[in-house]
N, C-alpha and C positions, 0 to 999 in steps of 0.2 A: 503493500500499500504506499503512495506516494502522500507527503503533507504536504502542502504550500500554507503561507500563511501571509496575510495580508497586500504587501507589494509584488511577491513572487512571479514570477512570468508561470501563465497558466493556459497557455496558447498551443502548447503538444499534445491533447489530451484529445485519442480519436472518438468522435461523433460522440459527444459529450449527453450521459442521462443524469441528472440534478435533480436532488431533495434538497428542502434548507428546514433547520430547526435547529434545536436546544438539544434533541436528543438524551434529556436523563436519564439515565438508566438502561437507554437502549433497550426498551422491552418488548416482550410482546407485539402489542401495536406498532412500535418502531421496526421489528424486524419486518412484520408485513410491511413495510413502506420498504423496508431492502428489498427483500424478495421480489416486491414489483420493477425495483428499480434495475435488481439484473436482468429478471426476465427481458425487460423493455431494452437493456442495451445487449444484449444475445442476439435479438430479432435483425437490428440495425450494426453487427458487430462492430459495439464500442462498447464505451468505459462508462463505468459508475462512479458520481461525482458525490459525496455528501458534505454540505457547507454549513456550518456550525458557528457558535461565537463561544469566549472566552474572554475576561469571566460570565457568567450567564446575566441576564438582559437584567431582570427584577434587581439583580445585586447591584449593578451601577444605577438604575434608574429609582431604586427606592432602598436606599444603603441605611436611612434612620428606624425604615420599622417592616421590611419586609422579613426579615427574622429567617432567612428561608435556609436550608440544609440540604444540601445534593446528593444522590445516590452514588453518581459516579465521580469520583477526579478525573481532571484532564487527563491523565495516565491509564486510568481504568476505563475512561469512552474510548480514546484510543484503542487501547487493544481489545475491546470489544469490537469495536467497525472493522478491526483486523482479521478478526475471527470472522465475521459476519459477512465478510469477502469486499468491502468495498472497494474497489481501486485507487481511489483520489478523495483525500480529505482537505476542506481547504476549511483553515479556521481563524475568522477573523477579529480582532481583536474592537470585544463592543466598551465604546465610550459613549458620552454623552453626543457627543459630535455627531457620533456616527447610526445613531439612534434618530438624526434628525433627516435622514437622507431618507427620500422618498422611496417608493416602492417603482415609479417608471425609473428614476435614476438610478436605483440598483441592476435592476432588469436591463436598461439601456449599456451601462458602463460596467456589469460584473458579467450577468450571464449572457449577454449579446455580443460584445467588445472582446472582452477577455477571455470569458470559456467557452464564446460560441456553441450553446449547450441547442442541442438537437431535441431535448423532451424535459420537460419538468416535471414532478412527481410530487404531490404534496399529499397529507394527511388531512382527515375529514376536517371541518373547520378551519384553517391554517389559515394564517393573519402573516404580514410581517412590514415592513416599512414604518414611517411614518405614519403615528396614530393609527398603527394598523389598518392600512389599508387597501393593505396587496392581500384580498379578499379572493375567489375561486376567479367568480365573474369579471373582477379588475385583471385578474391574470391571464384568464382565455382574451379578453377585446387584446392584451399586449401581445399572447403571444401570438395572435393573426397577425398582428402589424408588423413583429420583427421575425415570423416565420419559424417559430418552434411549437412542439407540442405540447398541450398544458392535460394533464391527469389528475384524478382527484380520487382517493383510496377514501371507502365509506367506514367509519368506526368501525371495528371489529368488537364482540363481545365475547367472555368466557362466563358461561353459565347466565348469562344478562346481566351480566354487570363488566359497564363500561372501563376498556383498562384506560389511565395515567398514571403519569409522573406522579401526580398526587395520593391518587390512591394508595401507591405502592410507599411512599412516605409513611402517610397514616398505617399502614398493616405493620411496619418496621417498629414505629412507635407504641402500637399496638400489642408487642410480643406476637404477631400474626406470622412468624417467619415464612410458615408455610405457603399463605397466601401471596405473601411479597415473593417469593423464589417462584412458584408459580407464573404468576405473570410478569416475571424478569426472564422465565426460562432459562434463569441460572440460580447458583447461590449467593447470596449477598455476601461481597466481601468486605474486608477493613483490613489495612495494612497498614504498616509503620515500624521504628525503629525501636529493637528491643533493650530497654534502660535498666540502672540499677533501681530497683525497688527497696522494701524493709526487709525483705525475706524473712515474714512473719510465716507466710502458706509454708516452707522449708521447714520451720519449726513442728508444725502438727505432720507433716507428712504427705501437703501437698504446694507442692514449689509451686512458683508459677513465672513467668516470664510477662513481663509489666513489658504495655505495647503504647508508645510514643506517635499518636495522628497525629501529624503538623499539618493539614491543609483545615483550617477551622470552619470549611464552609461543609464537609465530609459529614454524613450525617452518622451518627451513632444510634443504633436502636438505645431501646428506654430503658433503664436500672436494672439488672437482674442477671440469671446463669442462662445460659446456651450451651446448647449441643453446636462443636466445630468441627470442623476441617479446618488439619491446619499445613500451611506449604510452608515450607521451610529449604530453603537449597535445591529447590525444583522434585522435593520430596515430601509425602505427605502422611500426616499422621490424625489420630482421634484424639480430640481434647474436651475440655468444656472452660468457657470464658466467660469470668466475671467483669459484668460495668455496674460501674456503682461509689459511693464514698465511704463503705466500709463503716455502716454505723456501729458496729461492735468496738469501734476504735474510734467513734465519735469523730472522724474526720470530714473534709467541707469538700476537698477539690478532688473529683471522679478519677477511678482510677480504672483502665482497662488492660486485664493481664489475666491470660490461658495459662491453664493446666497442661500440659503437655502428655499423653498417655506413652507409657513406656519408651521414653524420652530420658536422657541424661549427658547434656551435650551444653557447654559452654556458648553460648547463642549471644553473649551481651553486643551490640554495635549493629547486628545482623538485621537487615530488615524480613520482614515476616506478615505471613497475607492469613487471617483467619475467613473460613466461607461459612455463614450461619446454616445451619442442617434443620435445629429447632430449637422452643422454649423449653425450658426446665420451672424454672419460678424466680419469684422476684424478688427481691435484694429482703434481707431479713437480719435485725437486732439480737443478738444471742447472749447470754445471761453470762456465758463466758466462750473459752475455745474450745471446749469439750462437747460443748453443745454445735456451734460451730463444726468440728471435724465430723463429730455425728452425721452432719447435714451433709456434709462435702462425700461423705463416705455412700450414702443416698443417691447423691447429685450425678456423682461420678458411675455410680450401677447404671441409670438412666441412660447415661452417656454412653455408656458401653454396649450397649441393649440396641442404640439407633442402629440401622443399617445405613452402610454410607461407603461408595467406592475409594479406595485411596488408590487415586489417579488423577 
């Protein structure tokens, strides 16, 4: 997959079939658009082009009250789009000035002059450009004028529930990992560097790797204990992950720490990824460390009984 940014030359893409959007989550709805993109490109011996933006537009336009947390970091989104077969990814830096570009100017200067798009595929009820003026009818008329085809993909449902990034975020906040993973069509990931913690888990037989999540906009699921698959240096292990303030110790800072089963290596400063498989329980304030240890043994038993493929 080739990656272009802002002012990079984009005139060597063969018969471009293009889609535009934030694509946070690259969920099943997005995957439907991507599949249509690939089919359309194949019909005309062309290449797929996905145009997206960084940072997320809502973060730029409403910084004081958006409170937005994202399903994917930029690195995760790039990796997913490559896995799903996008040929060309164009990432535009989103600024307030960029937001003032009209849909007509964007079509004329980017889709036509720079990319020479043959077809534009958009999701249901998609809008873009200044004041969200670029709806399907508007784009269809521009397509006729500039000689490119426009196709709208209808909303896709799973069990009569419309898939959206917002509903996936809500599922993750509500401990509903299985629904989130179902809508994503992959296990929700969380990555970070392993840093030195207080090593209290080791004293009760449950050593943990403390994960530092650097991206401030990455959505961290709600406080609790989860079944996870852990990726370390391209190898996979079962584990259980704790997110919370460790109320037994009366702490205020949220910790993200994983107990990796059948693993005893020094991985400080390593970047690791956990993939959420299921929810075990919400966080609890225990009367003492013995009560905590007893609960962790029950948590581990549930985690070990969860089926997962370690690959």
